[in-house]
C-alpha positions in Angstrom: 7.6 2.6 -0.6 8.3 0.0 2.2 11.3 -1.9 1.0 12.5 0.7 -2.0 12.5 -2.1 -4.7 11.6 -0.9 -8.2 9.1 -3.3 -10.3 6.7 -2.7 -13.0 3.2 -1.5 -11.8 1.7 -5.2 -12.4 4.0 -6.6 -9.8 2.9 -4.0 -7.1 -0.3 -3.5 -4.8 -1.7 0.0 -5.1 -3.2 2.1 -2.5 -5.2 5.2 -2.4 -6.7 7.5 0.5 -10.4 7.6 0.7 -11.7 9.8 3.3 -8.3 9.5 5.4 -8.2 5.8 5.2 -5.8 3.9 3.1 -7.4 1.7 0.5 -6.5 -0.7 -2.1 -7.3 0.3 -5.6 -5.5 -0.3 -8.9 -7.8 1.7 -10.9 -9.1 4.3 -8.2 -8.3 8.0 -9.0 -5.9 10.4 -7.3 -2.4 9.9 -5.9 -1.1 6.4 -5.3 1.2 4.5 -3.2 2.7 1.5 -4.1 3.9 -1.7 -2.1 5.7 -4.9 -3.2 3.5 -7.9 -3.2 5.4 -9.0 0.0 3.5 -8.5 3.6 7.1 -7.5 5.0 7.2 -4.6 2.4 3.8 -3.4 3.6 4.6 -3.9 7.4 7.8 -1.6 7.0 5.8 1.0 4.9 3.2 1.1 7.9 5.8 1.4 10.5 7.8 3.9 8.9 4.5 6.2 8.2 5.2 5.9 4.3 1.5 5.8 3.3 1.2 9.3 5.0 4.1 10.8 3.3 3.7 9.3 -0.5 -0.1 10.0 -0.1 0.6 13.5 1.1 -2.1 13.4 3.9 -2.8 12.1 7.3 -4.1 8.6 7.0 -5.1 5.7 8.9 -3.7 2.1 7.7 -6.2 -0.5 8.9 -4.6 -3.7 10.2 -7.0 -5.9 8.0 -5.2 -4.5 5.0 -2.4 -7.1 5.8 -4.7 -9.8 4.5 -4.5 -8.6 1.1 -0.8 -9.9 1.1 -2.0 -13.5 2.0 -4.6 -13.4 -0.7 -2.3 -12.2 -3.5 0.3 -14.9 -2.8 -2.1 -17.5 -2.9 -4.5 -16.2 -5.6 
């Protein structure tokens, strides 16, 4: 969503909207938005407002979500 790279779902981080807040969730129901496992992709998607467009709703992206990318890269 941020960088436009195509990859298998297992190589991406999935987000959904829960009560207007972007939430990570690989198995969560509903429309999903995907970013690479690179924090720069997440930042780019956030700056461009891609989460709201992709999830087709007005959403809030909490800054704490960026920590997922440090956890993913080390875990």
